[in-house]
N, C-alpha and C positions, 0 to 999 in steps of 0.2 A: 592440497585441495580435497574436500570431502564431497564435492558435487556428484560424482558417480553414485554415491549412496543416498542421494536425495530420494524422498519417498515417491511412490508411484502416483499418489493423489495430486502431486504438484503439476503434473502434465496430463492427468486424466480428466481434469475439470476445466470448464470455461468459467471465468470470473466476471461478475457484474461490477463494473467500475463505479465505486462509491455506492454500491448496492444498486437495486433495480429502481432507479429514480425517473421521474417524469412529471407531467402535469399533476399538481397537487401532492406529489410525493417527493420531498426534498432529498438531495444527495446526503449520504452518510447518516440517514435517519433510521430509526428502528423500523419504520414502515418500509423503507427501501430494503432493509435487511430481510424483512418478512417476504417482500415481493420476490427477492432473489431466491430465497429458500423454496417458495411455492413453485417457482419455475425450474427448480433443479439446478441452480447456478451457485458456484462458490461466490464469495464476497471479497472484494477489495475495499479497504477503508483507510482513512487517514487519521493521524494522531498529532494533535497539538498538546502542549502542556500548560495547565492552568498555573496561576500565580502560586497556588498552594500545592503544586507538584502532582496533580492528578492528571493522568492521560485522558484527554477528551477526544471523542470521535468528531473531528472537524477538520476541514481542509485548509482554509485561508488563514493568513497571518493577521488580517484585519476582519472586522465584523460586517462591513457594509453589504457586500454582495449576498451573503447568506441570511442575514438577519434584518437588514435595514437600519441597524444601529451604528453609531460611530464608536470607534475604539479599536484597541489592539487585543488580539486573542490572549496573549500570554499575560496581560495585565488583569484578567478576570480570575476570580476564584472559581472553583468547580461549581459551587452553589449558584453564583451569578451566571455562569455559562448555562446551567440547567434551567434557569428562569427565562432564558431567551426563547423566542419563537423562531422557527426556521421558515423563511419565505412566506410569512403570513398564514401558516398552517397550524394545526394543533401539535405538530412535532417540535421537538426541541433538542439541542445538543445533549449528549449523554456521556457519562464517564465510560471509559473502556470496560471497567468492571461490570457495569450494567449491560453493555453491549455483549460481552462474553456470556453473561447469565442468560440473555435472551436467545442468542444463537445456539448455545449449549451443544456444540459439536454436531449440529444437524447438517452443516455443509462446511467445507474448508474455508479458512480465512487467510487473506494476505493483508498484513498490517503495515502500511507505509508510514514510517516515522518522519515527520517533516523537520527539515533543518535548513540552515543557511550557513555560509562560511562564517566562522567565528562564533556561532551559536553554541551554547553549552548543552549539546545534544546528549551527552552521556547521562545527564539527570533523567531525561526522557527514557533512554534505554533502560536505566535501572528501574524506573517506575513501571514500565511495560513488562520487563523481565520478571519482576516480582509477581505480577498478576498471571503471567503465562506459566509460572512454575507449578501452579495447581490446576491449570486448565486442561481438560481431558480431550478436547477436540483437535482436529488437524489444523495447524496454524503455522505461518511463517511470518517473519518480519523482513522489511526491506526499506531501502532509502537511497536517494541520490548521494547522500553523504557517506563516503566509505568508512567513516568512523563508527557508523551504526553496526554494520556487519562485523567490523573489527571488534567492537565492544562485546557483541554476543559470542564471537569466536573465543574470546578470552574469558568471559564471565558466565556464559550460559551456552556452552558448545553444543548441547543437545537440541537447541532451538534452531530450526531451519532458517537460514538467513540469505538475503539476496541483495544485490547491488542494482539499483535502477539507473538506466543510462539514457542520455540524449545528446545529440549534437545540434538539434533543431529548436530546442526550447531554452530560453535564457533564464537560468535560475541560479547561476553561480557555480554549477557543477558540470557545465557542458564539456563533453569529451573526457571526463574523468574516468568513465568506465573502460576506456581504451588504453589506460595507463597500466603497464605491467606492474609498476610499483604499487599502484592503488589496489590492483587485484591481489597481489601478494600480501598486502597488509590486511585487506578486508576478508580474505578467505571465504568468498561467497559460495553458497551451495548452488545458486542460480543467478542468472542475469535477467532483468526485465527491461527491454530496450524499446525506445520510441519506434513505433511502426515505420516512421519516416526514415529511420536509420538502419533498418534491418539488412539493407544491401551492403553495408560496410563489411569489409573482409574480416574484421575482428569478430563480428557477430557470427559469421559462418564458421570461423575457426573454432570459436567457443563451442558451438553446437556439434561440429564434426568430431571434437575431442570427447564427446559423450556427456557434456554438461547441459543441463536443462536451460532452455532459452524461452522466456516468456516475452510477450509484446503488448504494448499499450499505445495510445488508447484507440481501439478499433471502433470506428464510428460509422462506417459505410460498407456496402458490399465490396467496394474496391479494396479498402484497407483490410477487410476480412480475408479476401483472397490472398493478399500479400502475407498476412499473418499465418494463414493455414499452410502456405507454401514454404515459409522461411523460419517459422518458430514452432515451439512444442505446445504452447498454451496461449490463449487469448484473454486479455483484460479488455472488456468491451462494454459499449453502451449504445442505446438508441438503435439506429439502423445497422449497426455493426454486430448486433446479437443474432444468434441463430434463430 
């Protein structure tokens, strides 16, 4: 494990979940990023991969919720992604390359790489890793899929990497974070655990051994209190923010 050497910024910041979004400011948009920066928050963002292998800052596998359009995210080219409007605003999805240029190291970034069981996530890891190779700011990658931190451990070991975990949200990776075999393969520098699952003994054991424990998604004063008591850093939005 390399987690005890994880950088101090990882637990010194609070992170805005998908940026500081709200009415008129869509999640994972450049406006949400600027809002987080203005408020002194780190940024958590999500990555899908376009059909032409560009990492795009976008959460969902389909387009409807965030754009009102029909279709599947991974079937679009990067240019087609960038032509979409987010939630009827003047904001649009952007390539990770653009997002990194705008943030420019002003606050730390947590980049969650989206995956599904059986998805060829290694291509996304490679495309993200290539961009981060020259990025000068504080940044970490993470995923529910243990193949993501495993890829970075093998191919870009200097990149801080995390395993995201849940037992309460159905996404194909429930409970994986509690598997010793998955932890051994992924070699994560940190865990980011569903706030609803922070009371599990595996979370406490991880933290007690000196490894950073982050938690998501903190959306209320109650979950904020839980996160502050049981984790080292919060990924929060709405009423869960300080």
